[in-house]
C-alpha positions as CSV (number, residue, x, y, z in Angstrom):
1,M,49.1,51.5,-14.1
2,F,49.3,49.0,-16.9
3,P,46.6,48.7,-19.5
4,L,44.6,45.6,-19.5
5,S,44.4,43.5,-22.6
6,A,41.3,41.8,-23.9
7,R,42.7,38.5,-22.6
8,H,43.1,39.9,-19.1
9,F,39.5,41.1,-19.2
10,R,38.3,37.6,-20.1
11,Y,40.3,36.1,-17.1
12,I,38.8,38.6,-14.7
13,W,35.3,38.0,-16.1
14,Y,35.5,34.2,-15.8
15,G,36.9,34.5,-12.3
16,A,34.1,36.8,-11.1
17,F,31.5,34.5,-12.7
18,F,32.7,31.4,-10.9
19,L,33.1,33.3,-7.6
20,L,29.5,34.6,-7.8
21,T,28.3,31.1,-8.8
22,A,30.0,29.5,-5.8
23,C,28.8,32.1,-3.4
24,S,25.2,31.8,-4.7
25,T,25.1,28.0,-4.3
26,V,23.2,27.2,-1.2
27,A,21.9,23.8,-0.1
28,D,18.2,23.4,-0.9
29,P,16.5,23.0,2.5
30,A,13.7,21.1,0.8
31,F,16.1,18.4,-0.5
32,V,16.2,15.3,1.7
33,T,18.4,12.3,1.3
34,P,16.1,9.3,0.6
35,A,15.9,7.0,3.6
36,A,16.2,3.2,3.1
37,F,12.8,1.7,3.1
38,R,12.9,-2.1,3.4
39,V,9.8,-4.1,2.4
40,E,9.5,-7.8,2.8
41,V,6.9,-9.6,0.5
42,S,5.7,-13.1,0.3
43,P,6.3,-14.7,-3.2
44,T,2.6,-15.3,-3.4
45,L,2.2,-11.5,-3.6
46,E,4.6,-11.0,-6.4
47,Y,1.6,-9.7,-8.4
48,L,1.8,-6.6,-6.2
49,S,5.2,-5.6,-7.5
50,P,4.0,-3.0,-10.0
51,A,1.8,-1.3,-7.3
52,I,4.6,-1.4,-4.8
53,T,7.0,0.3,-7.3
54,A,4.4,2.9,-8.4
55,C,3.5,3.9,-4.8
56,S,7.2,4.2,-4.0
57,M,7.7,6.6,-6.9
58,Q,5.1,8.9,-5.4
59,Y,7.3,9.3,-2.3
60,P,10.9,10.0,-3.4
61,E,12.0,10.4,0.2
62,L,11.7,6.6,0.5
63,Q,14.4,4.5,-1.1
64,L,12.7,1.1,-1.7
65,I,14.5,-2.1,-0.9
66,L,12.2,-5.0,-1.8
67,E,13.0,-8.4,-0.4
68,E,11.1,-11.6,-1.3
69,K,10.9,-14.0,1.6
70,P,9.0,-17.1,2.7
71,S,6.1,-16.0,4.8
72,G,7.4,-17.9,7.8
73,D,10.6,-15.8,7.7
74,M,9.0,-12.4,7.5
75,G,8.4,-9.9,10.3
76,K,11.5,-10.9,12.2
77,T,14.3,-8.8,10.8
78,G,13.1,-5.2,11.4
79,A,11.8,-4.5,7.9
80,A,9.7,-1.3,7.7
81,V,6.8,-3.2,6.2
82,S,6.1,-6.9,5.7
83,L,3.4,-8.0,3.2
84,F,1.6,-11.2,3.9
85,W,-0.9,-13.3,1.9
86,G,-3.1,-14.6,4.7
87,E,-2.6,-14.2,8.4
88,S,-1.5,-17.7,9.5
89,T,2.2,-16.7,10.0
90,I,1.9,-13.1,11.3
91,P,4.2,-12.6,14.3
92,S,2.9,-11.2,17.6
93,G,3.6,-7.7,18.9
94,V,3.3,-5.9,15.5
95,R,0.9,-3.4,13.9
96,V,-1.4,-5.1,11.4
97,Y,-3.1,-3.4,8.5
98,R,-5.5,-5.0,6.0
99,L,-4.8,-3.9,2.5
100,G,-7.4,-5.9,0.7
101,A,-8.3,-9.5,-0.1
102,D,-7.6,-12.3,-2.5
103,R,-9.5,-15.6,-3.1
104,L,-8.3,-19.2,-3.1
105,V,-9.7,-21.0,-6.2
106,Y,-9.4,-24.4,-7.7
107,A,-8.0,-23.7,-11.2
108,V,-7.6,-25.5,-14.5
109,H,-6.8,-24.6,-18.1
110,K,-9.6,-22.8,-19.9
111,S,-9.8,-25.6,-22.5
112,N,-10.8,-28.1,-19.7
113,P,-14.5,-28.7,-20.0
114,L,-14.9,-29.2,-16.3
115,Q,-17.0,-26.3,-14.9
116,K,-18.0,-27.2,-11.4
117,L,-17.4,-29.6,-8.5
118,T,-18.6,-30.0,-5.0
119,F,-16.0,-29.2,-2.4
120,D,-15.7,-32.9,-1.5
121,Q,-15.3,-33.9,-5.2
122,A,-12.5,-31.3,-5.5
123,L,-10.7,-32.8,-2.5
124,L,-10.9,-36.3,-4.1
125,V,-9.4,-34.9,-7.3
126,D,-6.8,-33.1,-5.3
127,R,-5.7,-36.2,-3.5
128,G,-4.7,-37.9,-6.8
129,S,-7.7,-40.3,-6.7
130,F,-8.1,-40.5,-10.5
131,T,-5.6,-41.8,-13.0
132,S,-7.0,-40.0,-16.1
133,W,-9.3,-37.2,-17.0
134,A,-11.6,-39.7,-18.5
135,D,-12.1,-41.1,-15.0
136,V,-12.8,-37.7,-13.6
137,Y,-15.5,-36.9,-16.2
138,K,-17.1,-40.4,-15.8
139,S,-17.5,-39.7,-12.0
140,F,-18.3,-36.0,-11.9
141,C,-19.1,-34.7,-15.4
142,P,-20.6,-37.4,-17.7
143,D,-21.6,-34.8,-20.3
144,C,-18.1,-33.4,-20.6
145,T,-16.5,-34.0,-23.9
146,A,-12.8,-33.7,-24.9
147,A,-10.3,-35.1,-27.4
148,E,-9.3,-38.7,-26.9
149,T,-5.7,-37.7,-26.3
150,F,-6.7,-35.4,-23.5
151,L,-9.1,-37.9,-21.9
152,A,-6.3,-40.4,-21.7
153,S,-4.0,-37.8,-20.1
154,P,-3.1,-38.4,-16.4
155,V,-4.6,-35.8,-14.0
156,E,-1.6,-33.8,-13.0
157,V,-2.4,-32.6,-9.4
158,W,-0.2,-29.8,-8.0
159,R,0.1,-28.9,-4.3
160,Y,2.3,-26.7,-2.2
161,S,4.9,-27.5,0.5
162,P,3.8,-27.3,4.2
163,G,4.8,-24.0,5.6
164,S,3.9,-22.0,2.6
165,D,1.1,-19.4,2.9
166,V,-1.0,-21.0,0.1
167,Y,-0.7,-24.4,1.9
168,A,-2.0,-22.7,5.0
169,G,-4.8,-21.1,3.1
170,I,-5.8,-24.6,1.7
171,A,-5.7,-26.0,5.2
172,G,-8.0,-23.2,6.3
173,L,-10.7,-24.5,4.0
174,S,-10.9,-27.8,5.7
175,P,-8.6,-30.2,7.7
176,D,-9.4,-32.7,5.0
177,A,-7.9,-30.4,2.3
178,I,-4.4,-31.4,3.2
179,N,-4.9,-35.1,3.8
180,A,-2.2,-37.4,2.4
181,P,-2.7,-38.1,-1.3
182,F,-3.9,-41.5,-2.7
183,G,-1.9,-41.2,-5.8
184,R,1.0,-39.2,-7.3
185,I,1.1,-35.4,-7.0
186,W,3.5,-32.7,-7.8
187,L,4.8,-29.8,-5.6
188,A,4.7,-26.2,-6.9
189,P,7.4,-23.9,-5.4
190,S,5.1,-20.9,-5.8
191,A,1.7,-19.7,-7.0
192,R,3.4,-18.0,-10.0
193,T,5.0,-21.2,-11.0
194,L,1.8,-23.1,-10.8
195,S,0.0,-20.5,-12.8
196,E,2.6,-20.9,-15.5
197,I,2.4,-24.8,-15.3
198,I,-1.4,-24.9,-15.8
199,T,-1.2,-22.3,-18.5
200,N,1.2,-24.6,-20.4
201,N,-0.4,-28.0,-19.5
202,P,-4.1,-28.4,-19.9
203,A,-3.9,-31.7,-17.8
204,A,-2.7,-29.9,-14.7
205,I,-5.0,-28.7,-11.8
206,G,-4.4,-27.1,-8.5
207,W,-5.3,-24.3,-6.0
208,L,-4.3,-20.8,-6.9
209,P,-4.8,-17.3,-5.6
210,Y,-7.5,-15.7,-7.8
211,R,-5.1,-12.9,-8.8
212,W,-2.8,-15.4,-10.4
213,L,-5.4,-16.5,-12.9
214,N,-4.8,-15.3,-16.5
215,E,-6.6,-15.4,-19.8
216,N,-5.6,-19.0,-20.2
217,L,-6.9,-20.2,-16.8
218,K,-10.3,-20.5,-15.2
219,E,-11.8,-21.1,-11.8
220,I,-13.8,-24.3,-11.1
221,S,-17.0,-23.3,-9.4
222,L,-17.1,-25.1,-6.0
223,E,-20.4,-26.0,-4.4
224,E,-21.2,-27.0,-0.8
225,I,-18.6,-24.7,0.6
226,D,-19.0,-21.3,2.3
227,P,-17.5,-18.9,-0.2
228,G,-16.3,-16.7,2.7
229,R,-13.8,-19.4,3.6
230,Q,-12.1,-18.9,0.2
231,V,-11.4,-15.2,1.0
232,I,-7.8,-14.6,2.0
233,P,-6.8,-11.2,3.6
234,V,-3.7,-9.4,2.3
235,I,-2.0,-7.9,5.3
236,A,0.7,-5.3,5.8
237,V,2.7,-5.5,9.1
238,T,4.9,-2.9,10.7
239,P,7.1,-3.4,13.8
240,G,5.6,-0.3,15.4
241,D,3.6,2.8,14.5
242,P,4.7,3.8,10.9
243,E,6.1,7.1,10.0
244,P,3.6,9.4,8.3
245,V,5.1,8.9,4.8
246,V,5.0,5.1,5.3
247,S,1.3,5.4,6.3
248,H,0.7,7.3,3.0
249,W,2.6,4.6,1.1
250,L,0.4,1.9,2.7
251,K,-2.8,3.8,1.7
252,C,-1.5,4.0,-1.8
253,L,-0.9,0.3,-1.9
254,Q,-4.4,-0.3,-0.4
255,S,-5.9,1.6,-3.3
256,S,-4.5,-1.0,-5.7
257,F,-7.2,-3.3,-4.3
258,G,-9.9,-0.8,-5.0
259,N,-10.2,0.3,-1.4
C-alpha cells in the first residue's frame, strides 16, 4: 500500500463532493415550464398593458405573448384570450367575459372654454360645420372668451376610419354620428394618437375613450343624450372554456376596473 499525499486527498475529496452533488440533484416536481399564453388586444385598449403585465407576473406558469391587432382581425387565430373595446366585432362561437366598461366622450384641450353641448350640436361640430372656434362660440357659447389667436384658429375635427372599434362606438350613439362631413376633417389612426394630438393642439376636438383622457384634456358635457349609450363594454373572449389559471388571470385583469 502506498501512502496518500495531501494532493491525492484533495482529488479524492473533490471527486466525492461532485459525485454526491450529482446524485442529490433531482428535478423539482413543482417546476413547470411556462406555457405560451397568447393574448390579442385592440389598440384602443393599450391603456390596459400595465395591468396585463402585472397579472401575468402573478402566474409565472404563463408565458405572455401580447399581440396588438385591429379589432376586426381578432378572435380568428386561436389566441388564448382576445380583448375587445366594445362588442361590435366579436366573432360567433366564443366564450365572452365582461371585464369592465369605458365611456365614449367628446374631448377637447383643458384650455378650451367650451364646457357643454347638446348631442346634436356636438354632431354639427364633428361634421366640420364651422371654420373657426369663433364661429362655434358665436353659435353655442356666446359667453365663452379666448385669445384672439385661438378664436381665429380652425376647428380641427378628428375622426376614425370605418372598421375601427371607436368608429363603431360612435356609430352606436346615433346613425347621424357618422354622417359625411360638411368640411375638412382629419383621421386618427388610434385613440392614443388622438389623445396626444389634442394634448398638443388646443384647436383639436374629437371622440375619445374616457380612459385616454389625461391631465391636459377634458370631457365636454353632452346634453339630450342617454348617458348609457356612451358606456362601452370591455370584453375578453376565449375560443373555449379557459384553463383554471387563465380564469384566474382574467379575474385579475377584471380587478383593474375595480370589479
